[in-house]
C-alpha positions in Angstrom: 30.4 -64.5 -10.2 33.1 -67.3 -10.8 33.6 -68.2 -14.3 31.8 -71.5 -15.4 33.3 -74.1 -17.6 31.7 -74.2 -21.1 30.7 -77.6 -21.2 29.3 -78.0 -17.7 27.3 -74.8 -18.2 25.7 -75.9 -21.3 24.9 -79.4 -19.9 23.2 -77.9 -16.9 21.3 -75.2 -18.9 22.5 -72.4 -16.5 22.8 -68.8 -17.6 25.9 -67.7 -19.3 28.3 -65.8 -17.0 30.2 -62.7 -18.2 33.2 -64.7 -19.3 33.3 -68.4 -20.2 36.3 -70.5 -19.3 37.7 -72.9 -21.8 41.3 -74.3 -21.6 42.6 -71.3 -19.6 41.1 -68.7 -22.0 38.4 -66.4 -21.4 36.0 -65.5 -24.1 33.2 -62.9 -23.5 29.8 -64.3 -24.4 26.4 -62.3 -23.7 23.4 -64.1 -22.1 21.2 -63.5 -25.0 23.6 -65.3 -27.4 24.2 -68.1 -25.0 22.4 -70.6 -27.2 22.7 -69.0 -30.6 24.5 -71.3 -32.9 26.5 -68.7 -34.9 27.7 -67.1 -31.9 28.7 -70.3 -30.3 30.8 -71.3 -33.5 32.4 -67.9 -33.5 33.4 -68.3 -29.9 34.9 -71.8 -30.8 36.8 -70.2 -33.6 38.2 -67.5 -31.4 39.2 -70.1 -28.8 41.0 -72.1 -31.6 42.8 -69.0 -32.9 43.9 -68.1 -29.3 45.1 -71.6 -28.6 47.2 -71.6 -31.8 48.7 -68.2 -30.9 49.5 -69.4 -27.5 51.1 -72.6 -28.7 53.2 -70.8 -31.2 54.5 -68.4 -28.4 55.3 -71.4 -26.3 57.1 -73.1 -29.1 59.2 -70.0 -29.8 59.9 -69.6 -26.0 61.0 -73.1 -25.7 63.2 -72.8 -28.8 65.0 -69.9 -27.4 65.4 -71.6 -24.0 66.8 -74.7 -25.4 69.3 -72.6 -27.6 70.4 -70.7 -24.4 70.9 -74.1 -22.7 72.9 -75.3 -25.7 75.3 -72.2 -25.3 75.6 -72.8 -21.5 76.2 -76.5 -22.0 79.0 -75.5 -24.6 80.6 -73.2 -22.2 80.6 -75.6 -19.3 82.2 -78.2 -21.5 84.9 -75.9 -22.5 85.7 -75.0 -19.0 85.9 -78.6 -17.9 88.2 -79.3 -20.9 90.5 -76.5 -19.8 90.5 -77.7 -16.2 91.3 -81.2 -17.2 94.0 -80.2 -19.8 95.6 -77.0 -18.3 98.0 -75.1 -20.4 101.3 -74.8 -18.3 102.9 -71.5 -17.9 106.8 -71.3 -17.8 106.6 -70.9 -14.2 104.4 -73.9 -13.8 106.8 -76.4 -15.4 106.9 -79.7 -13.4 110.2 -80.6 -11.7 112.4 -83.6 -12.5 110.7 -86.6 -10.8 114.1 -88.1 -10.1 115.2 -85.0 -8.2 114.3 -85.6 -4.4 115.5 -81.9 -3.7 112.9 -80.7 -6.2 110.1 -82.6 -4.6 111.2 -81.2 -1.2 111.1 -77.8 -2.6 107.9 -78.1 -4.1 106.4 -79.4 -1.1 107.8 -76.8 1.1 106.8 -73.9 -1.4 103.2 -75.0 -1.6 102.6 -76.0 2.1 99.2 -76.3 3.3 97.8 -73.9 0.6 97.8 -76.7 -1.8 95.4 -78.8 0.1 93.0 -76.0 0.2 93.5 -75.1 -3.4 93.0 -78.8 -4.4 89.8 -79.1 -2.4 88.5 -75.8 -3.8 89.1 -76.9 -7.4 87.6 -80.2 -6.9 84.4 -78.5 -5.4 84.1 -76.1 -8.3 84.3 -79.0 -10.7 81.7 -80.9 -9.0 79.4 -78.0 -9.0 79.9 -77.4 -12.7 79.2 -81.1 -13.3 76.0 -81.0 -11.6 75.0 -77.8 -13.3 75.8 -79.5 -16.6 73.6 -82.6 -15.7 70.8 -80.3 -14.6 71.0 -78.3 -18.1 71.2 -81.7 -20.0 68.3 -83.0 -18.1 66.3 -79.8 -19.0 67.0 -80.2 -22.6 65.8 -83.7 -22.5 62.6 -82.7 -20.8 61.8 -80.0 -23.1 62.5 -82.3 -26.4 60.1 -84.8 -24.9 57.3 -82.4 -23.9 57.6 -80.3 -27.0 59.0 -82.5 -30.0 58.4 -79.5 -32.4 61.2 -77.8 -30.7 64.6 -78.1 -32.8 66.9 -80.8 -31.2 70.2 -79.9 -30.0 72.0 -81.5 -33.0 70.5 -79.0 -35.5 72.8 -76.3 -34.4 73.9 -75.7 -37.8 70.7 -74.6 -39.4 70.4 -74.2 -43.0 70.7 -70.5 -44.4 68.9 -71.0 -47.9 67.0 -73.4 -50.0 70.2 -74.8 -51.5 70.9 -76.6 -48.2 67.5 -78.3 -48.6 68.4 -79.4 -51.9 71.9 -80.7 -50.8 70.1 -82.9 -48.4 67.7 -84.2 -51.1 70.5 -84.9 -53.3 72.5 -86.7 -50.6 69.3 -88.9 -49.9 68.9 -89.5 -53.5 72.5 -90.9 -53.7 71.9 -93.0 -50.6 68.8 -94.5 -52.4 71.0 -95.2 -55.4 73.5 -97.0 -53.2 70.7 -98.9 -51.6 71.6 -97.4 -48.2 67.8 -96.8 -47.4 68.4 -96.1 -43.6 70.5 -93.2 -44.4 68.3 -91.8 -46.9 65.4 -91.8 -44.6 67.6 -90.0 -41.9 68.7 -87.3 -44.6 65.1 -86.7 -45.6 63.9 -86.6 -42.0 66.7 -83.9 -41.3 65.4 -82.0 -44.5 61.7 -82.1 -43.1 62.9 -80.9 -39.7 65.1 -78.1 -41.1 62.6 -76.8 -43.6 60.9 -74.5 -41.2 64.2 -72.5 -40.7 64.8 -71.8 -44.4 64.0 -68.2 -45.2 62.1 -69.1 -48.4 59.7 -71.2 -46.2 58.8 -68.0 -44.3 57.9 -65.9 -47.2 56.6 -68.5 -49.8 54.0 -71.0 -48.6 53.7 -72.7 -51.8 57.3 -73.5 -52.0 57.4 -74.8 -48.4 54.4 -77.1 -49.1 55.8 -78.4 -52.3 59.2 -79.2 -50.4 57.2 -81.0 -47.7 55.2 -82.8 -50.1 58.1 -84.2 -52.2 60.2 -84.8 -49.1 57.5 -87.1 -47.5 56.9 -88.9 -50.8 60.6 -89.7 -51.2 60.8 -90.7 -47.4 57.9 -93.2 -48.1 60.0 -94.8 -50.7 62.8 -95.3 -48.2 60.4 -96.6 -45.6 59.0 -99.1 -48.2 62.6 -100.4 -48.9 63.0 -100.9 -45.1 59.5 -102.6 -45.0 58.3 -100.0 -42.6 54.8 -100.1 -44.0 53.0 -98.0 -41.5 55.6 -95.2 -41.6 55.3 -95.3 -45.4 51.5 -94.9 -45.3 51.7 -92.0 -43.0 54.1 -90.2 -45.2 51.9 -90.8 -48.2 49.0 -89.7 -46.4 51.0 -86.3 -45.6 52.0 -85.9 -49.1 48.3 -86.3 -50.6 46.9 -84.1 -47.8 49.2 -81.5 -48.7 48.8 -81.7 -52.5 45.0 -81.9 -52.3 44.7 -78.9 -50.2 47.2 -76.5 -51.2 48.9 -77.7 -54.4 47.5 -78.0 -58.0 48.9 -79.8 -61.1 51.1 -82.0 -59.1 50.1 -85.3 -60.8 53.5 -86.9 -60.8 53.9 -86.6 -56.9 50.3 -87.5 -56.3 50.5 -90.9 -58.4 53.7 -91.6 -56.6 52.1 -91.3 -53.3 49.2 -93.2 -54.5 51.5 -96.1 -55.6 53.6 -96.1 -52.6 50.6 -96.0 -50.2 49.1 -98.9 -52.3 52.3 -101.0 -51.8 52.3 -100.3 -48.1 48.6 -101.2 -47.6 49.0 -104.2 -49.8 51.9 -105.7 -47.6 49.7 -104.8 -44.5 47.0 -107.0 -45.8 44.6 -104.1 -46.4 44.0 -105.1 -50.1 40.7 -103.3 -50.6 42.1 -99.8 -49.6 45.2 -100.8 -51.8 43.0 -101.3 -54.6 41.3 -97.9 -54.3 44.7 -96.3 -54.2 45.7 -97.8 -57.6 42.5 -97.1 -59.0 42.9 -93.4 -58.0 46.3 -93.5 -59.7 45.0 -95.1 -63.0 42.3 -92.3 -63.1 45.2 -89.9 -63.6 47.6 -92.1 -65.7 45.5 -94.7 -67.2 48.2 -96.5 -69.2 51.0 -96.5 -66.6 52.6 -100.0 -66.8 53.8 -99.8 -63.1 50.2 -99.0 -61.9 48.6 -101.8 -63.9 51.1 -104.4 -62.8 50.4 -103.3 -59.1 46.7 -103.4 -59.7 47.2 -107.1 -61.0 48.9 -108.1 -57.9 46.5 -106.5 -55.6 43.5 -108.1 -57.4 45.2 -111.4 -57.1 45.6 -110.9 -53.3 42.1 -109.9 -53.1 40.9 -113.1 -54.8 43.0 -115.2 -52.5 41.6 -113.4 -49.5 38.0 -114.0 -50.8 38.7 -117.7 -51.2 40.2 -118.0 -47.8 37.2 -116.4 -46.2 35.0 -118.8 -48.1 36.9 -121.8 -47.0 36.7 -120.6 -43.3 33.0 -120.5 -43.8 32.5 -123.9 -45.1 34.8 -125.3 -42.5 32.5 -123.8 -39.9 29.5 -125.0 -41.7 31.0 -128.5 -41.7 31.7 -128.3 -38.2 28.2 -127.4 -37.1 26.7 -130.1 -39.4 29.0 -132.7 -37.9 28.2 -131.7 -34.3 24.5 -131.5 -35.0 23.9 -127.9 -34.0 20.5 -126.8 -33.4 18.7 -124.7 -36.2 18.5 -121.7 -34.0 22.2 -121.7 -33.5 22.8 -122.2 -37.3 20.5 -119.3 -38.1 22.2 -117.1 -35.5 25.5 -117.9 -37.1 24.3 -117.1 -40.6 22.7 -113.8 -39.3 26.2 -112.8 -38.0 27.8 -113.5 -41.2 25.3 -111.4 -43.2 25.7 -108.5 -40.7 29.6 -108.8 -40.9 29.8 -108.9 -44.8 26.7 -106.6 -45.6 27.7 -104.1 -48.4 26.2 -101.3 -46.3 28.7 -102.0 -43.5 31.7 -102.9 -45.6 31.6 -100.9 -49.0 34.5 -102.9 -50.5 35.1 -105.6 -53.3 35.9 -108.6 -50.8 32.8 -107.8 -48.7 30.6 -107.7 -51.9 31.9 -111.1 -53.0 31.6 -112.8 -49.7 28.0 -111.6 -49.2 27.2 -112.9 -52.7 28.5 -116.4 -51.4 26.2 -116.5 -48.3 23.0 -117.7 -50.1 25.0 -120.8 -50.9 26.1 -121.1 -47.2 22.5 -120.7 -46.2 21.5 -123.6 -48.4 24.0 -125.8 -47.0 23.7 -124.7 -43.4 19.8 -124.8 -43.2 19.0 -127.5 -45.7 20.5 -130.1 -43.6 18.1 -131.8 -41.2 18.7 -131.3 -37.4 20.4 -134.2 -35.4 18.0 -135.7 -32.9 
């Protein structure tokens, strides 16, 4: 029997075949365990493990292929350079251009063979150029399809953790000189090359700590460039790494909370920013920078609440002036209650706006309907 797709077999309620196909992998499942929850979860775990192993093999294979392509490109570039700038031997010295006898002697010596030699060299050079173009296109394709494969610019890979520390120090100096773009580039290089450091292969905690600190520092560089979304993503990566694998890293954790709060505050996500600064203050309650940032976020939240209230009152005034029917007014009020209900929006702004709605209801429904 041909193997059935996992999802289609479950949906149709058919009996499980001997093998079940999922993403090109085959997992053996017995008929009796077809609808058993524990066995089903085990099958999914096996599938995920096999997918991860296959992806790892593909990454290693593609990395090796990119490296071979780089070597081939460098060889072709060297050959082309030698052809364009040949080193003349003593017997190949050019004759004096002013000597007509030298020209005639040269022409008579070469004869028709020079034309065939020239055409052969031109053909070889054209083939090599085409070969180089194909290799470069192949490298570009591999990089686009698999971004995790190291780029050709990372040929000189670090040999120890000292290389990572040097990149961090260079980025720190760039931050000190307010060259934030260079700092983000150095930190990105350090993150990209981290997986090639031998210490990262044998010490998982060291690699995760480096990844967390590098992401937190790059978030600062993004903030200085007003790249709020990128800064928030790096802070998320830092907090995810620390909360999952690293304990007693309060300084880095608070720095990530602070920077993510700044990024969210600048993007107008004041409630999420307030939650970040509150989490930072739970760790260090007396930090002045956190207290100052909290005051700024609270002020922005109050301004946001006042703007929402003003828009509501303006809409109420419009409906009263136009003599909107009572049914339309009730419908608008019901939509506002659903939009700002605390069960739907568990944040401070929604809570204050929802508490303001009884006043809006009094204004909206207390007015007589125009006839």
